[in-house]
C-alpha positions in Angstrom: -11.9 -7.8 -29.9 -8.2 -7.3 -29.4 -6.8 -4.0 -28.0 -5.9 -2.7 -31.4 -9.4 -3.5 -32.7 -11.0 -1.7 -29.8 -8.8 1.3 -30.4 -9.7 1.2 -34.1 -13.4 1.1 -33.2 -13.0 4.0 -30.7 -11.3 6.1 -33.4 -14.3 5.5 -35.7 -16.6 6.9 -33.0 -14.2 9.8 -32.4 -14.4 10.6 -36.1 -18.2 10.7 -35.9 -18.1 13.1 -32.8 -15.4 15.3 -34.3 -12.9 14.5 -31.5 -9.2 14.9 -32.0 -8.3 13.0 -28.8 -10.3 10.9 -26.3 -9.3 10.5 -22.6 -10.0 7.4 -20.6 -9.0 7.5 -16.9 -9.0 4.8 -14.2 -11.8 6.6 -12.2 -15.4 5.8 -11.7 -18.1 8.4 -11.3 -16.8 9.1 -7.8 -13.0 9.5 -8.5 -12.4 6.3 -6.6 -8.8 4.9 -6.6 -10.1 1.4 -7.1 -13.3 0.8 -9.2 -16.0 -1.8 -9.7 -16.1 -4.0 -12.8 -18.5 -1.8 -14.6 -16.0 1.1 -14.5 -12.8 -0.6 -15.7 -12.9 1.1 -19.1 -9.2 1.9 -19.3 -8.3 -1.7 -18.6 -10.8 -2.8 -21.3 -9.4 -0.4 -23.8 -5.6 -1.0 -23.2 -5.2 -4.3 -21.4 -3.3 -2.6 -18.5 -5.0 -3.7 -15.3 -3.1 -1.6 -12.7 -5.0 0.6 -10.2 -3.6 3.9 -11.6 -3.3 5.1 -15.2 -4.9 7.3 -17.9 -5.2 6.4 -21.5 -5.3 9.0 -24.4 -6.3 8.0 -27.8 -5.7 10.3 -30.8 -6.3 9.8 -34.5 -2.8 8.3 -34.9 -1.5 7.4 -31.4 -2.5 5.7 -28.2 -0.7 6.4 -24.9 -0.9 5.3 -21.3 0.4 7.3 -18.3 1.1 5.5 -15.1 3.4 5.9 -12.0 6.5 4.0 -10.8 4.5 1.3 -9.1 3.4 0.0 -12.4 6.2 0.6 -14.9 7.2 -3.0 -15.2 3.6 -4.4 -15.2 2.5 -1.8 -17.7 5.4 -2.5 -20.0 4.5 -6.2 -20.0 0.8 -5.8 -20.4 1.0 -3.2 -23.2 3.5 -5.2 -25.3 2.1 -5.7 -28.8 -1.0 -3.6 -28.1 0.1 -0.5 -30.0 -0.3 1.6 -26.8 2.8 3.6 -25.8 3.8 3.7 -22.1 4.5 7.1 -20.7 6.3 6.8 -17.4 5.0 9.6 -15.2 7.7 11.7 -13.5 10.5 10.5 -15.6 12.9 12.8 -17.5 11.6 13.9 -21.0 8.2 12.3 -20.4 5.4 14.9 -21.0 2.7 15.3 -18.5 -0.8 14.3 -19.6 -1.9 17.9 -20.0 1.2 18.9 -21.9 0.8 16.0 -24.3 -2.9 16.8 -24.9 -2.1 20.5 -25.5 0.5 19.4 -28.0 -1.6 16.9 -30.0 -4.9 18.9 -30.2 -4.9 21.1 -33.3 -5.9 24.7 -33.3 -9.7 24.8 -32.5 -9.7 21.0 -31.9 -11.8 19.0 -29.4 -10.9 16.7 -26.6 -13.6 14.2 -25.6 -14.2 12.3 -22.4 -17.0 11.0 -20.2 -17.4 13.9 -17.7 -18.6 11.6 -14.9 -15.2 9.8 -14.7 -12.9 12.8 -14.8 -12.4 14.8 -11.7 -13.5 18.4 -11.7 -9.9 19.7 -11.0 -8.5 17.5 -13.8 -11.1 18.8 -16.2 -10.2 22.4 -15.3 -6.5 21.7 -15.9 -7.2 20.2 -19.3 -9.4 23.1 -20.3 -6.6 25.5 -19.3 -4.1 23.5 -21.3 -6.3 23.8 -24.4 -7.0 27.5 -24.2 -3.9 28.7 -26.1 -5.1 26.7 -29.1 -8.8 27.7 -28.6 -9.4 24.0 -27.9 -12.8 22.7 -26.7 -13.9 19.9 -24.4 -16.9 17.7 -25.0 -17.6 15.7 -21.8 -21.0 14.3 -22.9 -20.0 10.9 -24.4 -19.0 7.6 -23.0 -17.6 6.1 -26.2 -16.2 3.0 -24.5 -19.7 2.0 -23.5 -20.6 1.8 -27.2 -17.8 -0.7 -27.9 -18.0 -2.8 -24.6 -20.8 -5.2 -25.6 -20.6 -7.4 -22.5 -19.9 -4.6 -20.0 -20.8 -5.6 -16.4 -23.7 -3.9 -14.9 -23.6 -1.6 -11.8 -23.3 -3.5 -8.6 -26.5 -4.4 -6.8 -25.0 -5.8 -3.7 -26.7 -4.9 -0.3 -25.3 -2.2 2.1 -24.6 -2.8 5.7 -24.5 -0.4 8.7 -21.9 0.1 11.4 -23.2 0.7 14.9 -21.9 3.3 17.3 -19.8 0.7 19.0 -17.7 0.7 15.8 -17.9 4.3 14.6 -17.8 6.1 18.0 -19.9 8.9 16.5 -23.5 9.2 15.2 -24.5 10.4 11.8 -26.3 13.3 13.5 -23.2 14.5 15.2 -21.1 14.1 12.1 -23.7 16.2 10.1 -23.5 18.9 12.8 -19.7 19.1 12.4 -20.0 19.1 8.6 -22.5 22.0 8.7 -20.3 24.0 11.0 -17.5 23.5 8.5 -19.8 24.6 5.7 -20.8 27.7 7.7 -17.1 28.6 8.2 -16.6 28.4 4.4 -19.7 30.5 3.7 -21.5 27.6 2.0 -25.1 26.6 2.4 -24.9 23.6 -0.1 -22.3 20.8 -0.1 -22.1 18.3 -3.0 -20.5 14.9 -2.3 -19.5 12.3 -4.8 -16.6 10.6 -2.9 -17.8 7.2 -1.7 -15.7 7.2 1.4 -16.9 10.6 2.5 -20.5 9.6 2.1 -20.0 6.2 3.8 -18.3 7.9 6.8 -21.0 10.5 7.1 -23.9 8.0 7.0 -22.1 5.1 8.9 -23.0 2.9 6.0 -20.8 0.5 4.1 -21.3 -1.4 0.8 -19.8 -4.1 -1.4 -19.8 -2.3 -4.7 -16.0 -2.4 -5.3 -14.1 -5.6 -4.8 -12.2 -5.6 -1.5 -13.4 -2.1 -0.5 -16.6 -1.8 1.5 -18.0 1.2 -0.3 -21.6 2.1 -1.5 -22.2 3.7 -4.9 -23.9 6.9 -3.9 -23.9 10.7 -4.2 -25.1 13.2 -1.6 -26.2 16.9 -1.3 -26.0 18.4 2.2 -27.7 21.6 3.1 -28.2 23.3 6.4 -31.6 21.6 6.8 -31.3 18.2 5.2 -29.3 15.7 3.3 -30.2 13.9 0.1 -28.6 10.5 -0.5 -28.6 9.3 -4.1 -28.4 5.5 -4.0 -30.1 2.3 -5.3 -32.6 2.0 -2.4 -32.9 -1.7 -3.0 -29.5 -2.0 -1.3 -30.9 -0.5 2.0 -33.0 -2.3 4.6 -36.1 -0.8 6.1 -34.2 -0.3 9.3 -31.4 1.6 7.5 -34.0 3.9 5.8 -35.7 4.6 9.1 -32.4 5.5 10.8 -31.4 7.8 7.9 -34.8 9.5 8.0 -34.4 10.2 11.7 -31.2 12.1 10.8 -33.0 14.1 8.1 -31.6 12.1 5.2 -34.0 11.3 2.3 -33.3 8.7 -0.4 -33.3 9.5 -4.1 -32.4 7.5 -7.3 -28.7 7.2 -7.9 -28.5 9.2 -11.1 -31.1 11.9 -10.0 -28.3 13.9 -8.5 -27.3 15.4 -12.0 -30.7 17.1 -12.5 -31.0 18.1 -8.8 -27.7 19.9 -9.0 -29.0 21.8 -12.1 -31.9 22.9 -10.0 -29.8 24.5 -7.2 -30.5 28.2 -6.8 -28.4 30.9 -8.4 -27.9 32.5 -4.9 -26.6 29.3 -3.4 -23.0 29.0 -2.2 -21.8 25.5 -3.1 -18.9 23.7 -1.4 -17.1 21.3 -3.7 -13.8 19.4 -3.6 -12.1 19.6 -7.1 -10.4 16.3 -6.6 -13.4 14.4 -5.3 -16.2 15.7 -7.6 -16.7 14.8 -11.2 -16.5 17.3 -14.1 -20.1 16.6 -15.2 -21.5 17.4 -11.8 -19.4 20.5 -11.5 -20.7 21.8 -14.9 -24.3 21.2 -13.8 -24.0 23.7 -11.0 -26.0 26.8 -12.1 -23.8 29.5 -13.5 -24.9 32.1 -11.1 -24.2 30.1 -8.0 -21.0 30.8 -6.0 -18.7 27.7 -6.1 -16.3 27.3 -3.1 -13.4 25.0 -4.0 -12.0 23.4 -0.9 -11.1 19.9 0.3 -14.2 18.2 1.6 -14.3 18.7 5.4 -15.1 15.0 5.8 -11.6 14.1 4.5 -9.8 15.4 7.7 -12.7 14.4 10.0 -12.6 10.9 8.7 -8.8 10.6 8.9 -8.6 11.7 12.5 -9.9 8.5 14.2 -11.7 8.8 17.5 -10.9 6.8 20.6 -13.5 4.1 19.8 -12.2 3.7 16.3 -8.6 3.5 17.5 -9.4 0.9 20.1 -11.2 -1.2 17.4 -8.4 -0.7 14.9 -5.8 -2.0 17.3 -8.0 -5.0 18.1 -8.3 -5.7 14.4 -4.5 -5.5 14.1 -4.0 -8.0 17.0 -6.3 -10.4 15.1 -4.5 -9.8 11.9 -1.1 -10.2 13.7 -2.2 -13.7 14.8 -3.3 -14.6 11.3 -0.1 -13.4 9.6 2.2 -14.8 12.3 0.6 -18.2 11.9 1.0 -17.9 8.2 4.7 -17.0 8.6 5.1 -20.1 10.9 3.3 -22.3 8.3 5.5 -21.0 5.5 8.7 -21.6 7.5 7.7 -25.1 8.4 6.4 -26.2 4.9 8.5 -24.5 2.2 10.4 -27.2 0.4 8.2 -29.9 1.8 5.0 -29.3 0.0 4.1 -27.4 -3.1 3.3 -23.7 -2.3 2.7 -21.2 -5.1 2.1 -17.4 -5.0 -1.6 -17.9 -5.3 -1.9 -20.9 -2.9 0.1 -18.9 -0.4 -2.3 -16.0 -0.6 -5.2 -18.3 -0.2 -3.6 -19.9 2.8 -3.1 -16.5 4.4 -6.7 -15.7 3.8 -7.8 -18.9 5.4 -5.9 -17.9 8.6 -7.7 -14.5 8.6 -11.1 -16.2 8.1 -10.5 -17.9 11.5 -10.6 -14.5 13.2 -13.9 -13.2 14.6 -15.3 -10.2 12.7 -13.3 -10.9 9.5 -15.2 -9.9 6.3 -12.8 -10.1 3.4 -9.4 -9.1 2.1 -8.9 -5.3 2.2 -7.2 -5.2 -1.2 -6.0 -7.6 -3.9 -3.1 -9.6 -2.4 0.4 -8.8 -3.6 2.4 -12.0 -3.3 5.6 -12.1 -5.3 8.3 -14.7 -5.2 11.9 -14.1 -6.4 12.0 -11.7 -9.3 8.2 -11.1 -9.2 8.7 -9.3 -5.9 10.6 -6.6 -7.8 7.3 -5.7 -9.5 6.0 -3.2 -6.9 2.3 -4.0 -7.2 2.5 -7.5 -8.7 -0.7 -9.6 -8.5 -0.3 -13.2 -9.5 -2.5 -14.6 -12.2 -2.9 -18.3 -13.3 -0.6 -17.4 -16.1 2.2 -15.9 -14.0 1.8 -18.0 -10.8 5.0 -19.6 -9.8 6.1 -21.8 -6.8 7.4 -19.8 -3.8 11.2 -19.9 -3.9 13.0 -22.4 -1.6 16.2 -20.2 -1.8 15.4 -16.6 -1.9 12.8 -13.9 -0.8 9.0 -13.9 -0.9 7.1 -10.6 -0.6 3.5 -10.5 0.7 1.6 -7.2 0.8 -1.9 -8.1 2.1 -4.6 -6.9 4.4 -7.8 -7.8 6.1 -11.2 -6.1 6.4 -12.6 -6.6 9.9 -15.6 -5.0 11.5 -13.1 -3.3 13.7 -11.2 -1.8 10.8 -8.9 -2.5 7.9 -5.3 -3.7 7.9 -2.4 -3.4 5.5 0.8 -5.3 6.2 3.9 -6.2 4.1 6.4 -8.8 5.2 9.2 -10.2 3.1 10.2 -13.8 4.1 13.6 -15.5 3.6 13.9 -19.2 2.7 16.9 -21.4 2.3 20.1 -19.9 1.1 19.9 -16.2 0.4 22.7 -14.0 -0.9 24.6 -11.4 1.1 23.2 -8.7 -1.2 19.7 -9.8 -0.3 20.5 -9.6 3.4 22.0 -6.1 2.9 19.0 -4.9 1.0 16.6 -6.5 3.6 18.4 -4.8 6.5 18.5 -1.5 4.7 14.7 -1.6 4.2 14.4 -2.5 7.9 16.5 0.5 8.9 14.4 2.8 6.7 11.3 1.5 8.5 12.8 1.9 12.0 14.2 5.4 11.3 10.7 6.8 10.3 8.9 4.9 13.1 10.9 6.7 15.8 10.4 10.2 14.5 9.2 12.9 17.0 8.0 16.1 15.4 6.0 19.2 16.2 2.4 19.7 14.9 2.3 21.3 11.5 4.8 18.9 10.0 3.5 16.9 6.9 4.5 13.5 5.6 6.5 15.2 2.9 8.8 16.7 5.6 9.5 13.2 7.2 9.8 11.1 4.0 13.6 11.6 3.8 14.1 10.1 7.3 12.8 6.8 5.9 14.9 7.0 2.7 18.2 7.9 4.3 19.6 4.4 4.9 18.8 3.5 1.3 20.3 6.8 0.0 23.5 6.2 1.9 23.9 3.0 -0.2 23.0 4.9 -3.5 19.6 3.2 -3.6 16.0 4.4 -3.6 12.5 3.2 -4.2 10.0 4.6 -6.7 6.9 4.9 -4.6 5.7 6.7 -1.5 6.8 5.6 1.9 3.3 5.5 3.3 -0.4 6.4 3.1 -3.3 7.0 5.4 -5.6 4.0 6.1 -9.4 4.2 6.4 -11.6 2.6 9.0 -13.1 -0.3 7.1 -13.0 1.9 4.1 -10.3 2.9 1.6 -7.0 1.3 2.3 -5.4 4.5 0.8 -7.0 7.4 2.7 -6.3 11.1 2.2 -4.8 13.5 3.3 -1.9 11.8 5.1 1.0 10.3 3.3 4.8 10.0 3.2 6.1 11.0 -0.2 9.4 12.4 -1.5 7.8 14.5 -4.2 5.1 16.6 -2.6 1.5 16.2 -3.9 -1.1 18.9 -3.2 -3.4 16.4 -1.3 -0.5 15.4 1.1 0.5 18.9 2.2 -1.9 18.6 5.1 -0.2 18.4 8.5 -0.1 15.1 10.3 -2.7 15.0 13.0 -3.1 12.9 16.2 -5.4 10.0 15.6 -4.4 9.4 12.0 -3.4 6.0 10.9 -0.7 5.8 8.3 1.6 3.2 6.8 5.4 3.0 6.9 6.4 0.8 3.9 9.9 1.5 2.4 11.2 -1.0 -0.1 14.0 -2.0 -2.5 13.4 -3.6 -5.9 16.1 -5.2 -7.9 14.6 -6.1 -11.3 15.2 -9.7 -12.4 16.3 -10.7 -8.8 14.3 -9.7 -5.8 12.1 -7.2 -4.1 11.7 -6.3 -0.4 9.2 -4.2 1.4 8.5 -4.0 5.2 5.3 -2.3 6.2 3.8 -1.5 9.6 0.8 0.7 10.3 1.4 3.6 12.7 -1.0 5.7 14.9 0.0 9.3 15.3 -0.1 10.1 19.1 0.3 13.3 21.1 3.6 13.7 22.9 4.6 16.5 25.2 3.5 20.1 24.6 6.3 22.6 25.1 7.0 26.2 24.3 7.8 25.1 20.8 4.3 23.6 20.3 2.5 20.2 20.5 4.8 17.3 19.6 3.7 14.1 18.0 5.1 10.6 17.7 4.3 7.3 16.0 3.0 4.1 17.6 3.3 1.0 15.5 0.1 -1.1 15.5 1.1 -4.0 13.2 2.1 -7.0 15.2 4.1 -9.6 13.1 7.8 -10.5 13.4 10.4 -9.0 11.0 12.1 -12.1 9.5 15.4 -12.3 11.4 16.7 -14.9 9.0 17.4 -12.0 6.6 18.8 -9.4 9.0 22.5 -8.4 9.2 22.9 -7.1 12.8 26.3 -5.7 12.0 24.6 -3.1 9.7 22.5 -1.8 12.7 23.4 0.7 15.4 22.6 -0.1 19.0 19.5 2.1 19.0 18.2 0.3 15.9 18.6 -3.1 17.7 16.9 -1.8 20.8 14.0 -0.5 18.8 13.6 -3.8 16.9 13.9 -5.8 20.1 11.2 -3.6 21.8 9.0 -4.1 18.8 9.4 -7.8 18.8 8.7 -8.0 22.6 5.4 -6.2 21.9 4.6 -8.7 19.1 5.2 -11.6 21.4 3.2 -10.1 24.2 0.1 -9.5 22.1 0.2 -12.5 19.7 1.6 -15.4 21.7 -1.5 -15.9 23.9 -3.5 -16.7 20.8 -1.1 -19.4 19.5 -0.7 -23.1 20.3 2.4 -24.3 22.2 4.4 -25.2 19.1 3.7 -21.9 17.4 4.4 -20.0 20.6 7.9 -21.6 20.9 8.6 -20.8 17.3 7.5 -17.1 17.8 9.8 -16.8 20.8 12.7 -17.7 18.5 11.6 -15.2 15.8 11.1 -12.4 18.3 14.4 -13.0 20.1 16.7 -10.1 21.0 19.5 -9.3 18.6 
């Protein structure tokens, strides 16, 4: 079926159910940012394949809401589909809630699958419908009735991380979680977020492409923990280890009935952004519901010494792989055919040579020329083009290692590039350097620091339509709450930056139809001096790959900028050069030279 045919079939089902509108989000049952093949209902219904977006189908209209990363991609993919693009955050574009409140008639009904809508979003939608006495029916997965060849749930096996990787046992983590529950006055804690559960149990899975997550739910009480998972994914040794920590195994979907059977006198801790609407509505009406961010979120984000040591080792390995890739590109562009896809495959081959490498940590973004202006461009056989011999090539990629996940963006220059490209490249570099040298007192959030990164772009009347950075998980989600650098504050990123967090620094500039540039390093937040004004913090870059000096205009840089870049390049050479051959090492010396 085509997209218009699918929407027509959905409307017929909506008519049967009495729905005036039907909502289809990106999410899976766990509010994951990226989802397994079984859960890609929004992509199936609209043809838009980006990682963020929500579709709303009414009796006469179909709309898709997505953010600035995907405006160009969504416009291309929705063309001819009959689905209207709503660019989130743009002037005169209604929010999802406002649109639904407007299109639902008096006493009308909004339908959706309550498992794939977050509790907080469901509550917001209900509030939006109240003035019209609107109703929500969250019982029906209508897309499932249309999607005849829908992929099944993943059955891939789990794997466990030892204490040499995690630095903390599950028993100790549960002790900390229960202490946090006690402080909130809760005796029950329901978990649906996969990364929170994987962190707690020290388990990982392969249920979402690129992301080592295990489809599961959990209920933690003061006495025990129930883990809801397909037990065929677990080895006998894993089950034995879990049992020693008071964790029992239950069928994946049994959590919905078990939540109904909680006691009316229970006090239940839930995270509105990380629990689905169906589970929330299954909590007995008499029970006290405590709505707070899951305590695991902050615990997980603040890496311990073992994790940080491992993460830095992973970045050295990744630095070797990406530096060798840069060398290979510089030596072979114009001599042999290299496309966006073949370049990504070559980079992956360099990563595969590193010990402990598992797989790419997200879908590679490799855009040549004007494709690089599409912020989250992913090449397909239909769009794949040769890497330019005169211009810029953006690569945003990462590796999943047993020691942690990496995320790095480098933009490479080949042949003759314009002065405008060099100015834009140097501007992005200055944005990156300005943020990297920030020193700040504890209590500051990423929202407070985002302007430091944007200032060099703003001074030229330029900007970029995405956040400057995000937290990074330990062999987990590549986008990890609660840390982030963002110009427009979001509730989940109000949390202060804490020592031990790992966060990206990735400003960019995107000139549609011409070029795109992004320069990304990961940073560890470290403790600096403590004075009468409080505990100060600073950033330590832990990504070790040269910035392409072929595109830098030194006359745009102040002396402190040059010294900062020179010091960074000296560190790259120190850590990466011992792992290269003589020819590569000599090349690296030139590309990490002082300017």
